[in-house]
C-alpha positions in Angstrom: -94.4 -19.1 -174.0 -91.0 -18.6 -172.5 -91.1 -16.1 -169.6 -89.5 -12.7 -170.1 -87.4 -13.4 -167.0 -86.0 -16.7 -168.3 -85.3 -15.1 -171.7 -83.6 -12.1 -170.2 -81.2 -14.3 -168.1 -80.6 -16.5 -171.2 -79.5 -13.5 -173.3 -77.3 -12.1 -170.4 -75.6 -15.5 -170.0 -74.9 -15.6 -173.7 -73.3 -12.1 -173.4 -71.3 -13.1 -170.3 -73.2 -10.4 -168.3 -74.8 -10.3 -164.9 -78.3 -9.0 -164.3 -79.1 -5.7 -162.6 -82.4 -5.8 -160.9 -83.5 -2.3 -160.0 -86.1 -1.8 -157.2 -88.5 1.1 -157.1 -91.6 1.7 -154.8 -94.6 1.7 -157.1 -96.5 4.9 -156.9 -93.7 7.1 -155.4 -93.8 10.0 -155.9 -96.8 9.3 -158.1 -97.9 6.4 -160.3 -97.1 8.5 -163.4 -93.6 9.4 -162.3 -92.9 5.9 -161.1 -93.9 4.5 -164.5 -91.5 6.9 -166.2 -88.8 5.9 -163.8 -89.3 2.2 -164.7 -88.8 3.1 -168.4 -85.9 5.3 -167.7 -84.0 2.8 -165.5 -84.6 0.1 -168.2 -83.0 2.4 -170.8 -80.0 3.0 -168.5 -79.2 -0.7 -168.2 -81.6 -2.2 -165.6 -82.3 -5.8 -166.8 -85.3 -6.4 -164.6 -87.4 -4.0 -162.6 -88.8 -4.9 -159.2 -91.8 -2.8 -158.3 -92.7 -2.6 -154.6 -96.4 -2.6 -153.8 -96.8 -0.1 -150.9 -98.0 -1.8 -147.7 -98.8 -0.4 -144.3 -96.6 -2.9 -142.4 -93.5 -3.5 -144.6 -91.6 -5.7 -142.1 -88.7 -6.6 -144.5 -88.0 -3.1 -145.6 -85.6 -0.6 -144.1 -86.3 3.1 -143.4 -85.9 4.4 -147.0 -88.3 2.0 -148.6 -90.7 2.2 -145.6 -90.9 6.0 -146.0 -91.5 5.8 -149.7 -94.2 3.1 -149.2 -95.9 5.2 -146.5 -95.9 8.3 -148.7 -97.3 6.3 -151.7 -100.1 5.0 -149.5 -100.8 8.5 -148.2 -101.1 9.5 -151.9 -103.8 7.0 -152.5 -101.8 4.3 -154.3 -103.7 1.0 -154.5 -102.9 -2.5 -155.9 -105.2 -1.7 -158.9 -103.3 1.5 -159.5 -100.0 -0.4 -159.5 -101.3 -2.9 -162.0 -102.5 -0.1 -164.3 -99.1 1.5 -164.1 -97.6 -1.9 -165.1 -100.0 -2.1 -168.0 -98.8 1.3 -169.3 -95.2 0.4 -168.9 -95.7 -2.9 -170.6 -97.2 -1.2 -173.7 -93.8 0.7 -174.0 -91.2 -1.8 -172.9 -90.4 -5.5 -172.9 -88.4 -5.2 -169.7 -89.2 -8.0 -167.2 -91.3 -6.7 -164.3 -91.5 -8.3 -160.9 -93.9 -7.2 -158.2 -92.6 -7.3 -154.6 -95.7 -7.4 -152.5 -96.6 -8.5 -149.0 -99.1 -11.3 -148.9 -102.1 -9.4 -147.4 -102.9 -7.2 -150.4 -102.9 -10.3 -152.6 -105.1 -12.2 -150.3 -107.5 -9.3 -150.1 -108.0 -9.4 -153.9 -108.0 -13.2 -154.0 -105.1 -15.2 -155.2 -106.5 -16.3 -158.6 -108.0 -12.8 -159.3 -104.8 -11.1 -158.4 -102.7 -13.4 -160.6 -105.1 -13.1 -163.5 -105.1 -9.3 -163.4 -101.3 -9.2 -162.8 -100.7 -11.4 -165.8 -103.0 -9.3 -168.0 -101.1 -6.2 -166.9 -97.8 -7.6 -167.9 -96.3 -8.8 -164.6 -93.7 -11.5 -165.0 -92.9 -12.4 -161.4 -93.8 -12.1 -157.8 -91.7 -11.8 -154.6 -93.6 -12.2 -151.4 -91.2 -11.6 -148.4 -93.7 -12.5 -145.7 -95.0 -15.7 -147.2 -93.3 -18.8 -145.7 -92.4 -21.7 -148.0 -94.8 -23.9 -146.0 -97.8 -21.7 -146.9 -96.9 -20.9 -150.5 -98.6 -23.7 -152.4 -102.0 -21.9 -153.0 -100.2 -18.9 -154.5 -98.0 -21.1 -156.7 -101.0 -22.9 -158.0 -102.7 -19.5 -158.8 -99.6 -18.0 -160.4 -98.3 -20.9 -162.6 -101.3 -21.1 -165.0 -101.0 -17.3 -165.6 -97.3 -17.7 -166.5 -96.1 -15.7 -163.4 -92.9 -16.8 -161.7 -93.0 -16.8 -157.9 -89.4 -16.0 -156.9 -88.4 -17.2 -153.4 -86.1 -15.6 -150.9 -83.3 -17.6 -149.3 -82.1 -16.2 -146.0 -78.6 -16.6 -144.6 -80.0 -18.5 -141.7 -81.5 -21.2 -144.0 -80.1 -24.7 -143.6 -79.4 -27.0 -146.6 -82.6 -29.0 -146.2 -84.7 -25.8 -146.2 -82.7 -24.4 -149.1 -83.4 -27.5 -151.1 -87.2 -27.3 -150.4 -87.3 -23.6 -151.3 -85.5 -24.2 -154.5 -87.8 -27.0 -155.5 -90.6 -24.5 -155.6 -88.7 -21.7 -157.2 -89.5 -20.2 -160.6 -87.7 -17.4 -162.5 -84.8 -17.0 -160.2 -83.8 -17.4 -156.6 -83.4 -14.3 -154.5 -80.5 -14.7 -152.1 -80.8 -12.4 -149.1 -77.2 -11.2 -148.3 -77.8 -10.3 -144.6 -80.3 -10.9 -141.8 -82.6 -8.0 -141.1 -84.2 -5.4 -143.4 -83.3 -3.9 -146.7 -81.0 -1.0 -146.9 -77.5 0.2 -147.8 -74.7 -1.3 -145.7 -71.0 -0.5 -145.2 -70.1 -4.1 -145.6 -71.7 -7.6 -145.9 -70.3 -10.1 -143.4 -72.4 -13.1 -144.4 -70.5 -16.1 -145.7 -72.2 -15.7 -149.1 -69.8 -18.1 -150.9 -71.1 -20.9 -148.7 -74.8 -19.8 -149.0 -74.7 -19.4 -152.8 -72.8 -22.6 -153.1 -75.6 -24.4 -151.2 -78.2 -22.8 -153.5 -76.3 -23.8 -156.6 -76.3 -27.4 -155.5 -80.1 -27.3 -155.4 -81.1 -25.5 -158.6 -80.0 -24.4 -162.0 -82.1 -21.3 -161.8 -80.3 -17.9 -161.8 -79.2 -16.7 -158.4 -79.6 -13.0 -157.6 -78.2 -11.3 -154.4 -80.1 -8.5 -152.8 -80.3 -6.5 -149.5 -77.3 -4.2 -148.9 -76.2 -3.6 -152.5 -75.7 0.2 -152.6 -72.8 0.9 -154.9 -70.7 -0.3 -157.8 -67.9 -1.6 -155.6 -70.2 -3.9 -153.5 -71.9 -5.1 -156.7 -68.6 -5.9 -158.3 -67.5 -7.8 -155.2 -70.7 -9.9 -155.2 -70.9 -10.5 -159.0 -68.7 -13.6 -159.1 -71.0 -15.4 -156.7 -74.3 -14.8 -158.5 -76.1 -14.2 -161.8 -77.4 -10.7 -160.8 -77.7 -8.1 -158.0 -80.6 -6.1 -156.7 -80.2 -2.4 -155.9 -83.1 -0.9 -154.0 -82.6 1.4 -151.0 -79.7 3.3 -152.6 -81.8 3.9 -155.7 -84.9 5.0 -153.8 -82.9 7.3 -151.6 -81.8 9.2 -154.7 -85.3 9.2 -156.1 -86.6 10.6 -152.8 -84.0 13.3 -153.0 -85.3 14.2 -156.5 -81.9 13.1 -157.8 -83.4 11.3 -160.8 -80.3 11.8 -162.9 -78.1 10.5 -160.2 -80.4 7.4 -159.8 -80.0 6.7 -163.5 -76.2 7.2 -163.2 -76.1 4.7 -160.3 -77.8 2.1 -162.5 -75.3 2.7 -165.2 -72.4 2.4 -162.8 -73.5 -0.8 -161.2 -74.4 -2.4 -164.6 -70.9 -1.5 -165.8 -69.3 -2.9 -162.7 -71.0 -6.3 -162.9 -70.5 -6.6 -166.6 -66.7 -6.4 -166.4 -65.9 -9.7 -164.8 
């Protein structure tokens, strides 16, 4: 069975479009509302939804997503609750769903059990920001039989040898981190992304998605020629935390429009 992620990128390529990956924190402000947001963002043009699993020590996340994660945990959100939310979304939409989780919650459940339950719920991919490439084989072995793509992150500090090794393990797409540091909106991105994305392209034919720091249509439009898609996270979550759900949906429409007119 062809993965939903692979199929979505195939369709977008045929249309000459770039992918918009929209990030939300699972369970914020509640599991029910978060599930509705996933469906709403997909209807507004998000091609893939990345759902953050709340964690107590989110080292890769900036203040906006950290706050949302903390509040979700305070509200009693669990991994099991997130998977049930995914199950309900999957019953209503074919949109590809990628979980962004730190490694500890997955280890606590057990790699094979987590991947089994995730696949049954309708999860298509996993992004694990605190799992080094050198330690990722057990998760890859648990995920592959379940049809789950483990999407790696490539940092601006990665050398060509490391990029090649990361890409050799990649499934689904490659997540190119635009800046060093944590997630969040930025005034500008100073990384030499042309060089970084060029190095990644030399190592894999998988789609390349740029994330961290993409907060508006102008930034997304600037990055689009270098990649196959962009991730918008903190800017979206900031609007959701301000109860500006209509504005969040509008941001998705704006960015999707900006990256589709290349």
